[in-house]
LOLUMZA-527522 format. One line per 3 residues: number of its first residue (from 1); their letters; for each residue z, y, x of C-alpha. Coordinates in pm, 1 decimal, m for minus. Example, Ala and Ser with C-alpha at 12.3 -4.5 7.8 and 13.67 -1.06 7.14 Angstrom:
2
1> as> 780.0 m450.0 1230.0  714.0 m106.0 1367.0
//
This chain:
568
1> xxx> 3083.5 m2509.3 4073.2  2873.9 m2394.6 3739.5  2726.5 m2078.5 3873.5
4> xxx> 2661.9 m1813.6 3626.1  2392.9 m1646.6 3758.0  2063.0 m1807.9 3835.1
7> xxx> 1955.3 m1746.6 4179.2  1589.3 m1870.6 4210.2  1322.4 m1585.2 4065.3
10> xxx> 982.7 m1628.5 4006.2  786.5 m1448.7 4241.2  462.7 m1493.6 4062.2
13> xxx> 591.1 m1317.9 3791.2  691.6 m1025.4 3997.2  381.9 m992.1 4183.5
16> xxx> 210.8 m992.8 3842.1  444.7 m689.5 3716.8  433.9 m520.7 4065.8
19> xxx> 53.8 m503.1 4047.9  3.2 m393.6 3669.8  277.7 m92.0 3717.8
22> xxx> 98.3 17.2 4059.0  m235.7 26.3 3915.1  m97.1 226.6 3590.8
25> xxx> 12.8 483.6 3810.0  m346.4 602.8 3846.8  m449.9 881.4 3651.8
28> xxx> m768.8 708.5 3608.4  m850.1 414.3 3369.0  m827.8 52.0 3494.9
31> xxx> m992.1 m252.1 3401.3  m823.0 m560.7 3272.1  m1031.6 m776.8 3472.1
34> xxx> m830.7 m657.5 3798.6  m541.4 m809.7 3639.6  m715.7 m1117.1 3526.3
37> xxx> m639.4 m1347.4 3874.0  m276.5 m1256.1 3909.5  m235.4 m1333.5 3532.1
40> xxx> m334.7 m1669.9 3536.4  m165.7 m1735.8 3864.4  168.9 m1660.9 3658.1
43> xxx> 149.1 m1985.6 3519.4  303.1 m1833.3 3182.7  381.6 m2104.5 2923.3
46> xxx> 241.6 m1862.1 2675.3  m113.3 m1882.6 2828.3  m99.2 m2247.5 3027.4
49> xxx> m452.5 m2280.5 3014.7  m571.9 m1933.0 3185.3  m771.3 m2068.2 3465.8
52> xxx> m880.9 m2363.3 3271.1  m1240.8 m2367.5 3122.2  m1117.3 m2480.4 2813.9
55> xxx> m1019.7 m2264.2 2530.3  m615.7 m2182.9 2519.8  m644.7 m2133.9 2125.9
58> xxx> m246.4 m2084.6 2084.8  m237.4 m1796.7 2351.2  m580.1 m1640.2 2189.7
61> xxx> m421.8 m1659.8 1861.5  m88.1 m1532.4 1980.8  m255.1 m1208.5 2115.3
64> xxx> m437.8 m1136.3 1840.8  m142.6 m1165.7 1589.8  12.5 m877.7 1792.1
67> xxx> m297.2 m642.7 1838.7  m448.2 m471.0 1575.1  m747.7 m565.2 1423.2
70> xxx> m960.8 m333.0 1543.7  m914.4 m458.4 1849.2  m1270.5 m626.0 1814.4
73> xxx> m1381.3 m288.7 1865.4  m1194.2 m115.5 2135.5  m1284.9 m57.1 2498.5
76> xxx> m945.2 147.4 2584.4  m645.7 165.3 2550.7  m446.9 440.7 2625.7
79> xxx> m57.0 401.3 2631.0  185.7 717.9 2599.9  541.2 775.7 2447.4
82> xxx> 465.1 1028.8 2167.8  169.8 1179.7 1946.6  264.7 1495.6 2153.8
85> xxx> 196.4 1297.2 2520.7  m146.6 1244.4 2357.6  m217.3 1580.7 2240.5
88> xxx> m121.4 1735.3 2617.3  m318.7 1518.4 2770.2  m633.4 1649.1 2587.2
91> xxx> m687.2 1443.0 2258.2  m697.6 1744.2 2014.4  m824.9 1558.5 1736.7
94> xxx> m561.5 1312.6 1753.3  m424.0 1381.0 1421.5  m734.3 1252.7 1294.5
97> xxx> m694.8 902.4 1396.1  m627.3 595.7 1179.3  m340.0 479.8 1251.9
100> xxx> m352.4 76.7 1248.1  m128.6 m200.9 1258.6  m101.8 m551.3 1413.8
103> xxx> 25.1 m854.5 1192.4  280.1 m979.3 1434.9  424.6 m678.1 1674.6
106> xxx> 592.7 m311.7 1535.4  387.0 m102.2 1782.4  260.6 244.3 1661.1
109> xxx> m98.1 243.2 1732.8  m403.7 487.8 1611.0  m784.9 416.9 1642.9
112> xxx> m1016.8 706.2 1686.2  m1311.5 507.2 1482.9  m1514.4 439.3 1773.1
115> xxx> m1366.3 255.1 2045.4  m1040.4 390.3 2167.1  m682.0 279.1 2031.8
118> xxx> m370.8 457.3 2163.8  m70.5 288.8 2163.1  307.3 451.7 2132.4
121> xxx> 557.7 313.0 2365.6  923.2 302.6 2389.0  1011.7 155.0 2714.9
124> xxx> 863.1 m12.0 3018.0  924.4 m321.4 2799.2  616.8 m181.2 2562.4
127> xxx> 424.8 m211.4 2889.3  576.9 m551.3 2981.4  455.8 m674.7 2647.2
130> xxx> 101.5 m496.7 2638.5  m74.5 m614.7 2933.7  m25.0 m947.4 2921.3
133> xxx> m149.5 m955.9 2564.6  m423.5 m763.0 2707.9  m536.3 m952.2 2936.7
136> xxx> m479.3 m1284.7 2760.1  m766.4 m1202.2 2491.2  m997.7 m1100.5 2748.2
139> xxx> m943.8 m1407.5 2950.8  m967.7 m1660.0 2629.3  m1258.6 m1364.9 2434.9
142> xxx> m1477.0 m1433.8 2747.9  m1421.9 m1809.4 2731.0  m1515.5 m1817.0 2352.9
145> xxx> m1816.3 m1623.7 2414.4  m1949.6 m1805.4 2712.4  m1924.2 m2118.6 2484.7
148> xxx> m2058.3 m1932.9 2151.1  m2346.5 m1790.0 2376.2  m2467.3 m2210.7 2388.3
151> xxx> m2365.1 m2301.3 2024.1  m2649.3 m2471.2 1889.5  m2882.5 m2272.6 1610.1
154> xxx> m2784.9 m2502.7 1335.8  m2445.0 m2367.0 1346.4  m2461.6 m2020.1 1140.9
157> xxx> m2188.1 m1836.8 1270.7  m2233.5 m1509.0 1034.0  m2177.9 m1720.1 696.3
160> xxx> m1960.3 m2043.7 807.0  m1638.7 m2103.1 655.9  m1387.0 m2352.4 670.6
163> xxx> m1530.4 m2629.7 374.4  m1872.0 m2595.3 531.9  m1979.4 m2886.5 781.9
166> xxx> m2074.1 m2604.6 1044.4  m1706.7 m2542.2 1037.4  m1646.1 m2913.8 1218.6
169> xxx> m1965.6 m2893.9 1413.8  m1791.5 m2556.6 1561.8  m1475.4 m2725.8 1603.3
172> xxx> m1643.1 m3037.0 1835.4  m1889.9 m2767.5 2005.2  m1555.4 m2587.4 2117.9
175> xxx> m1385.1 m2890.8 2221.4  m1131.6 m2726.4 2020.1  m912.2 m2957.2 1780.3
178> xxx> m952.7 m2848.1 1392.0  m625.9 m2768.8 1323.8  m672.4 m2499.7 1615.8
181> xxx> m937.3 m2336.3 1470.7  m797.1 m2358.6 1131.9  m481.1 m2139.7 1250.2
184> xxx> m758.3 m1901.7 1397.2  m942.8 m1904.0 1069.3  m587.5 m1825.1 896.4
187> xxx> m525.6 m1509.3 1075.6  m905.7 m1365.8 1086.3  m970.4 m1469.8 692.3
190> xxx> m1279.2 m1361.0 531.3  m1382.3 m1147.5 889.5  m1382.4 m1541.5 1071.0
193> xxx> m1767.8 m1509.8 1097.2  m1818.8 m1154.3 1163.4  m1572.4 m1172.9 1416.7
196> xxx> m1731.6 m1462.9 1591.6  m2032.1 m1309.9 1596.5  m1880.0 m1005.8 1771.8
199> xxx> m1747.5 m1226.8 2038.5  m2048.7 m1398.8 2111.0  m2229.3 m1089.6 2088.6
202> xxx> m2095.3 m945.3 2388.6  m1832.3 m1029.2 2700.6  m1444.6 m844.4 2676.2
205> xxx> m1434.6 m596.1 2924.8  m1110.5 m393.9 2852.4  m983.1 m69.9 3011.7
208> xxx> m613.9 53.7 3012.3  m489.8 402.3 3134.8  m125.9 524.4 3108.0
211> xxx> m84.8 875.3 3007.2  281.4 942.6 3128.1  535.7 682.5 3236.8
214> xxx> 828.9 909.5 3310.1  1184.0 818.2 3224.9  1196.8 1185.0 3075.3
217> xxx> 912.8 1086.0 2785.5  1113.0 786.8 2683.2  1390.2 1002.6 2660.5
220> xxx> 1237.4 1263.9 2489.5  1056.5 1007.3 2229.4  1425.7 902.2 2157.3
223> xxx> 1567.4 1279.2 2107.3  1295.5 1241.4 1845.7  1366.6 943.9 1666.9
226> xxx> 1716.9 1054.8 1636.0  1682.2 1406.0 1526.9  1504.3 1285.3 1215.3
229> xxx> 1824.9 1056.6 1104.9  2034.7 1394.4 1192.6  1770.9 1542.0 971.7
232> xxx> 1825.3 1324.0 686.4  2185.7 1306.0 738.4  2340.1 1558.2 905.3
235> xxx> 2736.6 1435.8 887.4  2664.5 1114.5 1059.5  2749.2 1341.8 1351.4
238> xxx> 3145.7 1361.1 1252.8  3121.5 1015.3 1057.0  3267.1 640.4 1221.4
241> xxx> 2950.5 402.9 1224.6  2860.5 64.4 1223.3  2557.8 4.7 1422.2
244> xxx> 2319.6 m253.5 1320.4  2013.3 m411.6 1492.1  1843.9 m631.7 1243.7
247> xxx> 1501.6 m581.9 1043.9  1455.5 m314.9 730.3  1433.3 m612.4 450.0
250> xxx> 1748.9 m858.3 516.8  2039.9 m576.4 487.7  1852.1 m406.9 210.0
253> xxx> 1814.5 m665.7 m9.1  2171.3 m795.0 48.5  2316.7 m440.0 m4.5
256> xxx> 2132.2 m288.5 m313.0  2085.0 m637.5 m481.2  1784.9 m487.9 m589.8
259> xxx> 1508.3 m826.1 m604.1  1810.9 m982.2 m844.2  1782.0 m781.4 m1079.2
262> xxx> 1435.9 m784.7 m1096.1  1416.7 m1139.2 m1169.1  1192.9 m1158.2 m1494.9
265> xxx> 905.1 m942.8 m1306.3  931.5 m1175.9 m1013.0  908.0 m1504.9 m1195.4
268> xxx> 572.3 m1313.8 m1384.1  415.8 m1225.4 m1040.7  445.8 m1614.6 m937.3
271> xxx> 202.2 m1693.4 m1234.8  m75.3 m1503.7 m1080.4  m382.0 m1656.0 m939.0
274> xxx> m322.4 m1690.5 m574.7  52.3 m1803.6 m604.6  28.3 m2126.8 m658.4
277> xxx> 191.4 m2215.5 m349.5  488.7 m2005.2 m424.6  492.3 m2094.6 m811.4
280> xxx> 505.4 m2472.0 m685.6  807.1 m2379.7 m443.7  998.5 m2242.9 m704.3
283> xxx> 925.5 m2537.2 m941.5  1059.8 m2780.0 m657.8  1371.5 m2546.9 m650.6
286> xxx> 1448.8 m2527.5 m1010.4  1393.6 m2914.4 m980.7  1619.2 m2960.5 m709.2
289> xxx> 1358.9 m3107.4 m485.3  1373.2 m2853.8 m223.9  1709.5 m2740.9 m43.9
292> xxx> 1716.7 m2387.5 m107.1  1883.8 m2067.9 m204.4  1769.3 m1882.5 m494.1
295> xxx> 1872.8 m1545.3 m390.6  1647.7 m1596.4 m44.3  1339.1 m1700.3 m266.5
298> xxx> 1377.8 m1380.6 m451.4  1396.9 m1181.2 m162.4  1087.7 m1331.5 m12.4
301> xxx> 888.0 m1280.4 m315.3  1012.6 m954.6 m393.9  868.8 m824.9 m54.1
304> xxx> 554.5 m954.5 m119.7  522.1 m799.2 m508.0  606.4 m463.2 m352.9
307> xxx> 337.9 m481.0 m144.7  96.9 m603.0 m405.8  m116.5 m388.0 m611.3
310> xxx> 84.1 m413.9 m930.4  424.3 m356.5 m750.2  404.7 59.6 m742.9
313> xxx> 630.9 0.1 m1085.8  883.1 m190.6 m899.9  872.8 44.0 m583.6
316> xxx> 963.1 334.7 m780.3  1279.6 146.3 m950.6  1377.4 41.4 m609.2
319> xxx> 1375.8 423.5 m478.6  1563.2 527.2 m742.6  1792.6 277.9 m690.6
322> xxx> 1856.0 361.4 m312.2  1851.6 734.7 m430.5  2146.8 663.7 m675.4
325> xxx> 2339.5 407.5 m430.2  2316.2 694.6 m147.5  2092.6 422.7 56.4
328> xxx> 1872.1 694.9 336.0  1564.6 574.1 450.1  1443.3 703.6 788.6
331> xxx> 1082.9 622.3 876.5  1002.0 689.2 1250.5  728.5 981.9 1288.3
334> xxx> 531.8 1063.0 1594.0  663.9 839.7 1815.9  790.5 465.0 1832.9
337> xxx> 800.3 248.9 1538.7  1169.6 162.4 1482.8  1294.1 248.6 1102.7
340> xxx> 1594.7 342.9 1002.5  1839.6 315.1 700.6  2168.9 472.5 634.4
343> xxx> 2413.9 342.9 422.4  2767.7 520.2 307.1  3042.6 248.9 199.0
346> xxx> 3193.5 454.7 m33.4  2946.1 441.1 m254.7  2899.6 42.7 m258.0
349> xxx> 2810.3 m79.8 m590.3  3014.1 m407.7 m559.0  2885.8 m574.2 m841.6
352> xxx> 2524.7 m520.2 m661.0  2606.5 m690.7 m323.6  2440.5 m1017.0 m250.2
355> xxx> 2707.4 m1255.5 m453.8  2724.0 m1458.1 m133.7  2935.2 m1168.8 14.5
358> xxx> 3339.0 m1183.4 m45.7  3411.4 m853.7 m174.9  3712.9 m905.4 m398.2
361> xxx> 3984.7 m625.1 m341.0  3719.8 m388.0 m190.3  3655.6 m226.0 m551.3
364> xxx> 3950.8 1.0 m480.4  3930.1 24.0 m111.8  3558.7 156.2 m46.5
367> xxx> 3561.5 450.6 m227.7  3765.5 586.6 37.3  3583.6 493.8 329.6
370> xxx> 3439.2 762.0 540.3  3241.9 501.6 741.7  2823.7 458.3 725.5
373> xxx> 2630.4 147.9 842.0  2307.5 227.6 1089.9  2067.4 m25.0 1062.3
376> xxx> 1767.0 m14.9 1302.0  1431.8 m191.4 1294.9  1542.2 m383.9 1601.9
379> xxx> 1341.2 m261.0 1909.7  1141.3 m431.0 2245.8  1309.7 m478.9 2555.2
382> xxx> 1458.8 m144.5 2722.4  1385.8 80.3 2392.5  1737.9 m102.4 2274.1
385> xxx> 1884.8 61.9 2549.7  1748.8 394.8 2488.2  1879.3 406.8 2133.8
388> xxx> 2208.6 269.9 2144.0  2283.7 521.0 2401.6  2148.3 787.8 2219.5
391> xxx> 2313.6 713.8 1881.9  2670.6 661.2 2068.0  2637.1 973.5 2205.8
394> xxx> 2579.7 1179.6 1886.8  2797.5 954.3 1591.6  3153.9 1034.1 1503.2
397> xxx> 3255.7 709.1 1683.6  3135.0 382.7 1679.3  3340.0 90.5 1533.1
400> xxx> 3105.4 m192.1 1569.4  2774.0 m324.8 1708.2  2571.1 m568.1 1565.8
403> xxx> 2270.3 m764.4 1726.2  2057.0 m971.9 1529.1  1701.8 m1091.1 1606.9
406> xxx> 1435.0 m1354.8 1711.2  1487.3 m1560.8 2016.9  1295.8 m1860.3 2197.7
409> xxx> 1519.8 m2178.9 2208.9  1513.6 m2443.8 2487.4  1757.2 m2632.5 2285.4
412> xxx> 1738.1 m2600.6 1923.9  1454.3 m2601.4 1669.4  1300.4 m2333.8 1498.6
415> xxx> 1548.2 m2198.0 1269.9  1814.5 m2272.0 1435.9  2064.8 m2003.8 1473.9
418> xxx> 2229.1 m1923.6 1853.4  2508.6 m1730.4 1957.0  2619.5 m1658.8 2259.6
421> xxx> 2909.7 m1494.1 2454.1  2711.3 m1504.8 2783.5  2394.8 m1286.2 2890.5
424> xxx> 2184.9 m1255.2 3168.5  1999.1 m916.7 3184.4  1648.4 m976.5 3371.2
427> xxx> 1634.9 m592.3 3346.0  2005.6 m479.3 3541.4  1987.5 m837.8 3699.5
430> xxx> 2333.9 m829.8 3546.9  2537.3 m1119.0 3355.1  2745.3 m978.5 3081.5
433> xxx> 3034.7 m1196.9 2956.8  3135.6 m1022.8 2631.9  3363.8 m1143.1 2328.8
436> xxx> 3153.8 m1231.3 2054.3  3345.7 m1151.7 1767.1  3080.8 m1372.7 1534.0
439> xxx> 3141.3 m1753.7 1507.4  2928.7 m2050.2 1383.0  3170.3 m2083.3 1102.4
442> xxx> 3073.8 m1717.1 1020.1  2725.7 m1762.2 933.6  2693.6 m2210.3 860.1
445> xxx> 2831.9 m2099.6 504.3  2468.5 m1954.8 455.9  2260.6 m2163.2 616.0
448> xxx> 2066.7 m2416.2 415.1  1819.8 m2575.4 700.9  1961.8 m2494.9 1032.9
451> xxx> 2228.5 m2557.7 1283.8  2451.5 m2254.6 1422.3  2505.2 m2315.6 1800.1
454> xxx> 2777.1 m2063.2 1917.3  2937.9 m2031.8 2280.5  2571.5 m2044.2 2435.6
457> xxx> 2410.2 m1851.3 2708.4  2101.1 m1616.6 2645.4  1853.0 m1460.4 2896.6
460> xxx> 1698.7 m1147.9 2841.5  1358.9 m1147.7 2957.9  1123.4 m879.3 3044.4
463> xxx> 817.1 m1016.5 2822.7  727.0 m1285.7 2612.8  452.9 m1353.9 2873.0
466> xxx> 689.0 m1326.6 3166.2  809.6 m1649.7 3195.2  666.8 m1975.0 3330.3
469> xxx> 794.1 m2348.9 3309.2  1009.3 m2300.8 3671.8  1154.1 m1955.8 3599.4
472> xxx> 1280.7 m2133.3 3250.5  1381.0 m2472.2 3441.4  1622.3 m2264.7 3643.0
475> xxx> 1790.1 m2103.8 3374.3  1797.2 m2445.9 3195.6  1941.8 m2600.2 3485.8
478> xxx> 2233.8 m2320.0 3460.3  2311.9 m2341.4 3084.3  2089.3 m2057.8 2942.7
481> xxx> 1895.1 m2195.2 2658.5  1815.4 m1848.6 2442.5  1538.2 m1667.7 2564.3
484> xxx> 1524.9 m1292.9 2405.4  1447.8 m934.0 2431.2  1725.1 m698.2 2348.8
487> xxx> 2088.0 m817.2 2411.5  2098.1 m716.6 2738.1  1995.3 m363.6 2699.9
490> xxx> 2194.1 m336.9 2438.0  2485.7 m456.7 2653.7  2380.3 m203.6 2918.3
493> xxx> 2477.2 55.7 2669.7  2778.9 m115.2 2514.3  2921.1 m113.1 2895.9
496> xxx> 2844.7 299.1 2925.0  3020.3 311.1 2535.1  3309.7 224.8 2752.6
499> xxx> 3352.5 261.7 3091.2  3320.4 627.0 3295.5  3013.1 517.8 3457.7
502> xxx> 2637.7 373.7 3419.7  2622.6 28.6 3415.6  2627.4 m168.6 3709.5
505> xxx> 2302.6 m365.9 3877.3  2314.6 m721.0 3982.7  2670.7 m802.8 3892.0
508> xxx> 2887.2 m1044.2 3663.5  3018.8 m756.2 3406.0  3325.9 m841.2 3184.0
511> xxx> 3312.3 m664.7 2837.0  3592.2 m795.4 2722.5  3888.1 m528.5 2600.5
514> xxx> 3627.1 m341.6 2406.4  3778.1 m86.7 2125.6  3498.1 m139.3 1909.3
517> xxx> 3279.1 m503.6 1709.8  3044.6 m634.4 1890.6  2878.4 m948.9 1754.4
520> xxx> 2498.1 m1071.2 1903.6  2321.0 m1387.2 1738.2  1956.0 m1473.8 1735.4
523> xxx> 1760.2 m1698.1 1502.4  1516.5 m1959.6 1690.0  1173.8 m1848.4 1629.1
526> xxx> 1016.8 m2061.7 1914.2  1043.3 m2335.0 2149.0  840.0 m2264.8 2471.1
529> xxx> 908.3 m2606.0 2656.1  696.3 m2769.7 2382.6  393.6 m2686.8 2580.3
532> xxx> 154.1 m2463.0 2464.9  288.5 m2437.6 2076.7  406.1 m2105.6 1983.1
535> xxx> 416.9 m1877.0 1728.3  80.0 m1794.8 1770.5  6.0 m2125.1 1584.4
538> xxx> 258.9 m2033.7 1317.3  497.8 m1861.5 1149.6  831.9 m1904.8 1019.7
541> xxx> 734.1 m1814.3 644.9  993.0 m1852.7 375.7  1185.7 m2105.3 568.2
544> xxx> 1237.2 m1882.2 814.7  1449.2 m1627.0 590.6  1716.3 m1880.1 566.7
547> xxx> 1817.6 m1813.8 921.0  1758.0 m1463.3 879.3  1938.0 m1423.3 597.0
550> xxx> 2228.3 m1598.8 698.7  2263.5 m1414.1 981.6  2225.8 m1089.2 788.4
553> xxx> 2512.3 m1237.0 567.1  2727.7 m1269.0 866.7  2714.8 m938.5 970.3
556> xxx> 2737.9 m763.8 678.1  3068.9 m984.9 574.1  3193.4 m897.7 881.0
559> xxx> 3190.9 m531.3 822.2  3324.0 m564.4 538.3  3593.5 m749.5 651.2
562> xxx> 3658.5 m482.4 948.4  3665.7 m184.2 681.1  3895.9 m416.1 485.8
565> xxx> 4140.1 m413.7 768.9  4055.7 m57.4 841.0  4125.0 79.0 519.5
568> x> 4438.1 m116.9 449.8
//
């Protein structure tokens, strides 16, 4: 008989979590050194060589990508739910701190200019993410520190670059493949030599402190996040809403069509020095040598153009278009970093929508719509439960919930799209069975490179590091192939949106019979069963946008179809 709920849990992972949560209850600072042994004992698939004397370069890179660059200067990391929490804790000059960012993790952080990093956390899931990142960094930093301390004087760390003989000598000395050193060089850039000198000069001895771990503070931060949305659009309390959890670029591009209206500026940008790779890609697409989609390419390049020095004029044009189209952008302030966007369906310009969408007949229907789309930058872990619960309590009604995000896959390859109808949630220990409104046929027409796998089973984990081979083997044997971070908490909130009670614990939960639409899909960004290989060693880049936009188009098409039926 096929068991729906996995029966084996990882004691090593549970021990690690119990250890750091018990330590963080202290009002004093906690040394990361205290956690190194229990971290290594977890045997994380993202840090398989934690106990080994040799470097785990993929784990180091994974951590560096998800921590602000100033981490090289930091000795104390302080965590709290909002800037107000830091102010109440005595950080009186907190407003003067510099806001800093990580390359591959959205977490609002501030640096005091000396040695303290303040991290805004949205839920306990941020702790499950941040503590392993810091511990991994410290373990691998100190391995590198010891090795660099014995480096021959002939290797000039201060001036080393990738095209020097010293670079290859360094790779040999560190006993690291050159391609691993290349990846480290790629993320450190011009600071490569300086960062290596910093690591060589001192061991890493990080400390952490939790200012407040109360559930009420997480709720307070979520209330503040919602207040900003209501302030921008008060009528959202009376109007029906399609809730979308995705990102802040694909949905915006698909609905506004902005990059497609600026083809000339985008092609001129390709001719600039430093863009030869993009220009070659464009030429290959034009010549038919590379299967691709022109819209996706324009979207990808426009994002780079808007973030470049010459993108100011184009950004102003985008702002004017959004205002004309009634698209409201709501940045997050003072609390966790989850940006929101509000779209008024009655103000959609059908001619500006992505041409791949089927919109025939909506020209006369949509102006009569009273519905809004609320799109948020997908949150991490339990923040998803807090946010959807807040939204469902304050909007007029919920017409649909659509969740799109990244996942690791045990059976797919990077870029594939997975659609599940069973989710086991490690937070609640529930296994949710639900009617996923999205199917492979909804996504496949938009996908160029990957494959769509529907009728899958997913597991929502508590943190990316909180998995080991035994843990994943249990799920894989039970048919769970997608490992992600937010579907379970969203489904817990969905349960409470149509049942008169709080979500249960450790049960099989049937969500069939919902009064609103529910769609969940993920695109594969990682293959963790590939030992030591993870997104620390690379990124989805342009090709990753294929699955991102295919998923986004499927969601928006579903909303248009639903609204067509509702208005008809």
